[in-house]
C-alpha beads as a LAMMPS data file, in Angstrom:
LAMMPS data file: protein, C-alpha beads

191 atoms
190 bonds

1 atom types
1 bond types

-500.0 500.0 xlo xhi
-500.0 500.0 ylo yhi
-500.0 500.0 zlo zhi

Masses

1 110.0

Atoms # bond

1 1 1 -434.839 415.064 -333.698
2 1 1 -438.385 416.460 -333.826
3 1 1 -438.857 419.586 -335.892
4 1 1 -441.943 421.741 -335.256
5 1 1 -443.988 423.152 -338.120
6 1 1 -442.731 426.622 -337.271
7 1 1 -439.127 425.400 -337.124
8 1 1 -439.549 423.663 -340.492
9 1 1 -440.870 426.849 -342.080
10 1 1 -437.969 428.866 -340.645
11 1 1 -435.404 426.424 -341.940
12 1 1 -436.978 426.129 -345.388
13 1 1 -437.271 429.916 -345.696
14 1 1 -433.635 430.360 -344.766
15 1 1 -432.620 427.634 -347.191
16 1 1 -434.645 429.206 -350.050
17 1 1 -433.191 432.657 -349.384
18 1 1 -429.674 431.226 -349.286
19 1 1 -430.276 429.340 -352.520
20 1 1 -431.609 432.457 -354.268
21 1 1 -428.696 434.572 -353.039
22 1 1 -426.210 431.881 -354.071
23 1 1 -427.810 431.712 -357.488
24 1 1 -427.558 435.498 -358.006
25 1 1 -423.914 435.447 -356.779
26 1 1 -422.954 432.556 -359.053
27 1 1 -424.181 434.524 -362.049
28 1 1 -421.706 437.202 -361.172
29 1 1 -424.326 439.791 -360.261
30 1 1 -423.146 442.257 -357.606
31 1 1 -426.127 443.814 -355.764
32 1 1 -424.018 446.424 -353.897
33 1 1 -424.341 449.220 -356.500
34 1 1 -428.098 448.607 -356.804
35 1 1 -428.479 448.769 -353.065
36 1 1 -426.433 451.975 -352.886
37 1 1 -428.525 453.547 -355.668
38 1 1 -431.759 452.622 -353.919
39 1 1 -430.497 454.088 -350.657
40 1 1 -429.500 457.417 -352.358
41 1 1 -432.860 457.657 -354.206
42 1 1 -434.870 457.751 -351.017
43 1 1 -433.107 460.902 -349.805
44 1 1 -432.254 462.408 -353.282
45 1 1 -434.228 465.644 -352.961
46 1 1 -434.087 465.912 -349.161
47 1 1 -432.183 468.538 -347.206
48 1 1 -429.937 467.123 -344.501
49 1 1 -429.738 468.791 -341.059
50 1 1 -427.055 467.745 -338.604
51 1 1 -428.397 466.946 -335.165
52 1 1 -427.631 464.964 -332.021
53 1 1 -429.206 461.659 -330.824
54 1 1 -431.431 462.402 -327.835
55 1 1 -430.959 459.145 -325.907
56 1 1 -427.724 459.053 -323.890
57 1 1 -424.766 461.062 -322.862
58 1 1 -422.580 460.053 -325.800
59 1 1 -424.089 462.697 -328.118
60 1 1 -423.842 460.770 -331.371
61 1 1 -424.190 462.878 -334.497
62 1 1 -427.179 462.319 -336.781
63 1 1 -428.388 463.576 -340.114
64 1 1 -432.101 464.422 -340.291
65 1 1 -433.274 464.390 -343.904
66 1 1 -436.275 466.628 -344.609
67 1 1 -438.375 466.920 -347.786
68 1 1 -441.581 468.971 -348.082
69 1 1 -441.312 469.965 -344.457
70 1 1 -441.495 466.294 -343.425
71 1 1 -438.808 464.221 -341.789
72 1 1 -438.158 461.306 -344.202
73 1 1 -435.082 459.699 -342.740
74 1 1 -432.701 459.942 -339.811
75 1 1 -429.287 458.246 -339.825
76 1 1 -425.875 458.482 -338.303
77 1 1 -423.659 461.370 -339.411
78 1 1 -420.463 460.000 -340.968
79 1 1 -418.727 463.357 -340.318
80 1 1 -419.288 463.114 -336.591
81 1 1 -416.038 462.425 -334.727
82 1 1 -418.015 460.730 -331.967
83 1 1 -419.843 457.978 -333.787
84 1 1 -418.596 458.300 -337.405
85 1 1 -422.034 457.445 -338.776
86 1 1 -422.740 454.504 -336.536
87 1 1 -425.750 454.393 -334.212
88 1 1 -426.772 452.021 -331.482
89 1 1 -430.218 450.272 -331.764
90 1 1 -431.923 453.091 -329.869
91 1 1 -430.287 455.760 -331.977
92 1 1 -431.138 453.881 -335.174
93 1 1 -434.824 454.051 -334.139
94 1 1 -434.875 457.889 -333.751
95 1 1 -437.076 458.186 -336.827
96 1 1 -439.790 456.372 -334.916
97 1 1 -439.549 458.899 -332.113
98 1 1 -440.411 461.741 -334.482
99 1 1 -442.678 460.146 -337.066
100 1 1 -445.077 458.054 -335.042
101 1 1 -448.847 458.118 -335.129
102 1 1 -448.959 457.322 -331.426
103 1 1 -446.833 460.337 -330.422
104 1 1 -448.684 462.846 -328.209
105 1 1 -448.965 466.282 -329.809
106 1 1 -451.137 467.895 -327.147
107 1 1 -450.754 468.453 -323.430
108 1 1 -453.000 466.061 -321.448
109 1 1 -454.008 466.876 -317.911
110 1 1 -455.818 464.728 -315.370
111 1 1 -457.334 466.860 -312.609
112 1 1 -456.944 465.632 -309.021
113 1 1 -459.532 462.945 -308.332
114 1 1 -460.477 462.645 -312.014
115 1 1 -460.387 459.342 -313.870
116 1 1 -460.002 460.809 -317.348
117 1 1 -457.473 462.963 -319.222
118 1 1 -458.474 466.251 -320.827
119 1 1 -456.621 468.383 -323.354
120 1 1 -454.960 471.528 -322.028
121 1 1 -453.509 474.477 -323.884
122 1 1 -449.644 474.542 -323.746
123 1 1 -449.489 478.073 -322.258
124 1 1 -452.028 477.143 -319.611
125 1 1 -449.969 473.985 -318.764
126 1 1 -446.760 476.022 -318.482
127 1 1 -448.477 478.512 -316.203
128 1 1 -449.716 475.623 -314.047
129 1 1 -446.223 474.121 -313.768
130 1 1 -444.826 477.547 -312.819
131 1 1 -447.514 477.981 -310.136
132 1 1 -446.883 474.525 -308.684
133 1 1 -443.087 475.106 -308.626
134 1 1 -443.600 478.451 -306.777
135 1 1 -446.087 476.983 -304.349
136 1 1 -443.831 474.001 -303.578
137 1 1 -440.806 476.274 -303.142
138 1 1 -442.709 478.735 -300.912
139 1 1 -444.185 475.940 -298.785
140 1 1 -440.857 474.143 -298.249
141 1 1 -438.290 476.903 -298.298
142 1 1 -435.870 476.740 -295.338
143 1 1 -434.006 479.908 -294.361
144 1 1 -431.865 478.263 -291.705
145 1 1 -431.374 474.740 -290.418
146 1 1 -431.882 473.479 -286.861
147 1 1 -428.371 474.564 -285.911
148 1 1 -429.093 478.095 -286.973
149 1 1 -426.915 477.913 -290.132
150 1 1 -428.295 479.952 -293.035
151 1 1 -429.193 477.504 -295.890
152 1 1 -431.752 479.413 -298.043
153 1 1 -432.894 476.255 -299.883
154 1 1 -435.698 473.890 -300.670
155 1 1 -435.151 470.140 -301.000
156 1 1 -438.718 469.474 -302.147
157 1 1 -437.766 470.082 -305.788
158 1 1 -435.361 467.916 -307.753
159 1 1 -434.041 468.575 -311.197
160 1 1 -432.926 465.919 -313.610
161 1 1 -431.569 467.255 -316.918
162 1 1 -431.254 465.301 -320.175
163 1 1 -428.017 463.999 -321.586
164 1 1 -428.171 466.031 -324.740
165 1 1 -428.357 469.416 -323.089
166 1 1 -425.471 471.564 -324.113
167 1 1 -423.248 473.594 -321.816
168 1 1 -425.221 476.768 -322.413
169 1 1 -428.524 475.152 -321.449
170 1 1 -427.020 473.510 -318.368
171 1 1 -425.595 476.932 -317.303
172 1 1 -429.001 478.630 -317.601
173 1 1 -430.772 475.759 -315.869
174 1 1 -428.274 475.833 -313.011
175 1 1 -428.735 479.591 -312.521
176 1 1 -432.518 479.289 -312.519
177 1 1 -432.641 476.367 -310.106
178 1 1 -429.931 477.726 -307.781
179 1 1 -431.875 481.020 -307.760
180 1 1 -434.969 479.153 -306.601
181 1 1 -432.951 477.499 -303.843
182 1 1 -433.058 474.024 -305.389
183 1 1 -430.024 472.003 -304.228
184 1 1 -430.521 468.497 -305.701
185 1 1 -429.651 469.103 -309.333
186 1 1 -428.465 466.198 -311.493
187 1 1 -427.949 465.365 -315.130
188 1 1 -428.897 462.099 -316.732
189 1 1 -425.437 461.916 -318.330
190 1 1 -423.923 461.084 -314.943
191 1 1 -426.454 458.460 -313.866

Bonds

1 1 1 2
2 1 2 3
3 1 3 4
4 1 4 5
5 1 5 6
6 1 6 7
7 1 7 8
8 1 8 9
9 1 9 10
10 1 10 11
11 1 11 12
12 1 12 13
13 1 13 14
14 1 14 15
15 1 15 16
16 1 16 17
17 1 17 18
18 1 18 19
19 1 19 20
20 1 20 21
21 1 21 22
22 1 22 23
23 1 23 24
24 1 24 25
25 1 25 26
26 1 26 27
27 1 27 28
28 1 28 29
29 1 29 30
30 1 30 31
31 1 31 32
32 1 32 33
33 1 33 34
34 1 34 35
35 1 35 36
36 1 36 37
37 1 37 38
38 1 38 39
39 1 39 40
40 1 40 41
41 1 41 42
42 1 42 43
43 1 43 44
44 1 44 45
45 1 45 46
46 1 46 47
47 1 47 48
48 1 48 49
49 1 49 50
50 1 50 51
51 1 51 52
52 1 52 53
53 1 53 54
54 1 54 55
55 1 55 56
56 1 56 57
57 1 57 58
58 1 58 59
59 1 59 60
60 1 60 61
61 1 61 62
62 1 62 63
63 1 63 64
64 1 64 65
65 1 65 66
66 1 66 67
67 1 67 68
68 1 68 69
69 1 69 70
70 1 70 71
71 1 71 72
72 1 72 73
73 1 73 74
74 1 74 75
75 1 75 76
76 1 76 77
77 1 77 78
78 1 78 79
79 1 79 80
80 1 80 81
81 1 81 82
82 1 82 83
83 1 83 84
84 1 84 85
85 1 85 86
86 1 86 87
87 1 87 88
88 1 88 89
89 1 89 90
90 1 90 91
91 1 91 92
92 1 92 93
93 1 93 94
94 1 94 95
95 1 95 96
96 1 96 97
97 1 97 98
98 1 98 99
99 1 99 100
100 1 100 101
101 1 101 102
102 1 102 103
103 1 103 104
104 1 104 105
105 1 105 106
106 1 106 107
107 1 107 108
108 1 108 109
109 1 109 110
110 1 110 111
111 1 111 112
112 1 112 113
113 1 113 114
114 1 114 115
115 1 115 116
116 1 116 117
117 1 117 118
118 1 118 119
119 1 119 120
120 1 120 121
121 1 121 122
122 1 122 123
123 1 123 124
124 1 124 125
125 1 125 126
126 1 126 127
127 1 127 128
128 1 128 129
129 1 129 130
130 1 130 131
131 1 131 132
132 1 132 133
133 1 133 134
134 1 134 135
135 1 135 136
136 1 136 137
137 1 137 138
138 1 138 139
139 1 139 140
140 1 140 141
141 1 141 142
142 1 142 143
143 1 143 144
144 1 144 145
145 1 145 146
146 1 146 147
147 1 147 148
148 1 148 149
149 1 149 150
150 1 150 151
151 1 151 152
152 1 152 153
153 1 153 154
154 1 154 155
155 1 155 156
156 1 156 157
157 1 157 158
158 1 158 159
159 1 159 160
160 1 160 161
161 1 161 162
162 1 162 163
163 1 163 164
164 1 164 165
165 1 165 166
166 1 166 167
167 1 167 168
168 1 168 169
169 1 169 170
170 1 170 171
171 1 171 172
172 1 172 173
173 1 173 174
174 1 174 175
175 1 175 176
176 1 176 177
177 1 177 178
178 1 178 179
179 1 179 180
180 1 180 181
181 1 181 182
182 1 182 183
183 1 183 184
184 1 184 185
185 1 185 186
186 1 186 187
187 1 187 188
188 1 188 189
189 1 189 190
190 1 190 191
């Protein structure tokens, strides 16, 4: 059996770690309390805020630990009846969603025909979105179909809501979109 250099290093590293762990265990040293103490130290002076994982329709409970107005840790909420403190791999990586040097903190806009992005003020961007929604609705609004049936709708706008939207938000979103005449309204939780 031929062993590559990389394979040899992996095997020898695993063997060394196993030997070290076995040596510590044979001395009767239990690392569980030390590990628990180290875990509690990192969030000792932090305030915990209950929240919900933003990724899927399950709605797993999380605890967001904040110290000095900075998020320092996010973990599963053991008091949540949904996940009882457990998180899937995506949920366990929520911290990276919030505390990430690559996260966009400004609105970027690329004008039609442009090859570069430019920074846009948030209120200006919201006004632009509102104008485009109104223009699309006005341009595509159908009062009655070809059979003469009154439909009062536009099918040029589609809404896809997120899975963590609560009932109140969904109610308001439905009222807004139905008022605009939007008929295809879906929620990510059902997809």
